[in-house]
N, C-alpha and C positions, 0 to 999 in steps of 0.2 A: 743351313741357308745355301751352302755350296751345292748341295744336291738339287735344290730348287732351281738354282741358276742353270745347272746342267740340263735339267729336265725342260726348262723353258726354252733353251737353245735347241734341244731335240724336237720339241713341239713346233718351233719355228721352221726347222728344216722339213718336218713332216707336212706342215701346212703348205709349204711351197710345192711339194711333190703331189699333194692331194688333188685329184681331178675335180673339175666342176661338175657336180652331179645334176644332170638334166633329165627331165621326163622323157620317156620313150616317144619317139616321133614328134618331139616338141616343135621341130622346124616345119611340120605340116600343119600344126595348130597355131594360127596367128594370134589368138587371144591369150595363149599361155605365155607367161613371161619366162625368162631364162632361169630364174632361181626357184622355180616351181617344181618340187620333186614329188613323184608318186612312184611306187614300186611297179615294175612292169607286170602286166597281166597278159593272159593269152596263151593258148596251148603251144603255138609254134614260135613264140617270142625268142629271138636269138639273144636279146639282152638279158632275158630271164635265165636262159641257159648258160649265160656268161661265155658266149662264143668269142673267139679272138677277132679283133677288128670292129667289134660293136662297143657301144657306149658302156662305161663302167657303172655298176650299181653300188648303192650304199652297202658297206660291209663293216664288220667289227675291226678288221685289220687296218682300216684307215684312221682310226681314232688316235688321239694324242695320249700321253701318259696320264693315268688317272689321278696322280698326286697333284698335278698342276691344272687339272681340268676346271674351267670356270674362273681362273685367276686372271688378273691383268697382266700385260706383258712385262711389267716390272716385278711381278710376284705378289702384289697386294690383293687383298680380298675386297670384293665389291660389297658395299653396305647401303641398303635403301633407307633413306631418312625422311621422316614426315614432320618431326618437331624438334625443339631445342633439347628436350630431355634425351632423345635418342642420340643426338649429336654430341652430348657431353660424355657419353660412354665410348666414343670412338678414339682409337689410337691413330695419330696422323702418319706414323711410319709404316704400319701394317695394313691399313685399309684405305680405300678410295670411296668417296661418297657418290651415290646416285640420288638426286632429289626426286621425290615422288611427284607425279603429274597432278595429284589431287591438291597439292599445296597452292594456296592463293598468292597473289603478288606481294602483299604486305608481309606475310609470313615468310615468303621466299626471300624477300629483301633482308629480313632479320636473320634468317638462317645463313645467307651468304655473307653477311657482315661478320658473324661469329666464325664462319669457316675461314675467312681471310685472316681474322685475328689469330686463330689456332694453327694457321698454315696447313690446312687440310686440302687435298686436291679433289676437284669435282669433275665428273665425266660429262654430264649432259647439259651443263650450263656454263657460259662464259661469265664468271662471277663479277669481274671488274666492269665489264661492259654493261651488264644488267643493272648494277648499282648506279653507275653513271647515268644511264637512261632513266632510272626510277627517280633519282635526285632531280634531274632536269624537268621531268614531268611534274613533280611536286612543286618546284620553283615556279613553273609556268602557271600552275593552278593558283598559287598564292598571288601572283601578279595579276591574274585575271580577276580575282576577287577584290583586290584593292583598287584597280583601275576600273572606271566605268567603261563598259564595253560599247561598241558601236551600235549594237542592237538596243541597249538601254537608252542611248541618246536618240535613236530613231523613235523609240516608244514615247519619249518625253516630247519630241516635236509633234508626234501624232496627237498626243493628248492636248497639247496647246492649240493645235489647229481645230480639234474637235470642240474645245472650250470656246474658241472664237466663233465658230459656227453657231453654237448654242446661244451665245450672247447676242449674236446678230438676229437670230430667230426671235428671241425674247423681245428685243427692241422693236422689231417689226410688229409683233403682237400688241405691244403697248401703244404704239402710235395709231390714232384713229384713221380708218380708211375713209376717203371721201365718198359721200353717198352718190351713187349713180342715179340720175333721173331716167326713168323709163320713158322712152319716146311715145308721144301720144299719136295714136293712129289718126291719120287724116281721113276724114270722111269724103264722100264724093262732092259734097257741097263746098268744102274747103278747097278742093282741087280746082273746081271749075268756077269758083267765086259766085256763089249764089246770092 
């Protein structure tokens, strides 16, 4: 374990000295981001020829020690977890969990509860915050189911108004309408008094 600690310190020092590898002429290409690496091409490329004063290219000598490559800065191994069975085989002192992105919210909730119980550290999720948010959402859902919502109250008032309209129409249909007498056309004799 002492060797691993020394190697991790060496890796840390090496990473501070390691240059940021950028693509050749990246400052001329506006679409290219800073962390976008491609090896230099071209017959006259000074970067490819490793000329002094030009940008550094990726090379083997910049790598960290092989024994600690891919380990966490504490020296723990990363383990990807998808279910409770995989979680049961993990040693909390030697490994750190990465939850798979394929895991759904309910399963994630169960996994994080067991992770907190076993005192295992997780890298890509804030376990306590996620559990608190999930519990709050579940509580809000239960309250929404028990209380009648404003929408359901609106629907009830709408149905009552519709029922009143239907009743009013039915009463209008039942009451007999007064018969309208058609006006008799007056003839010319009636007009002039024959």
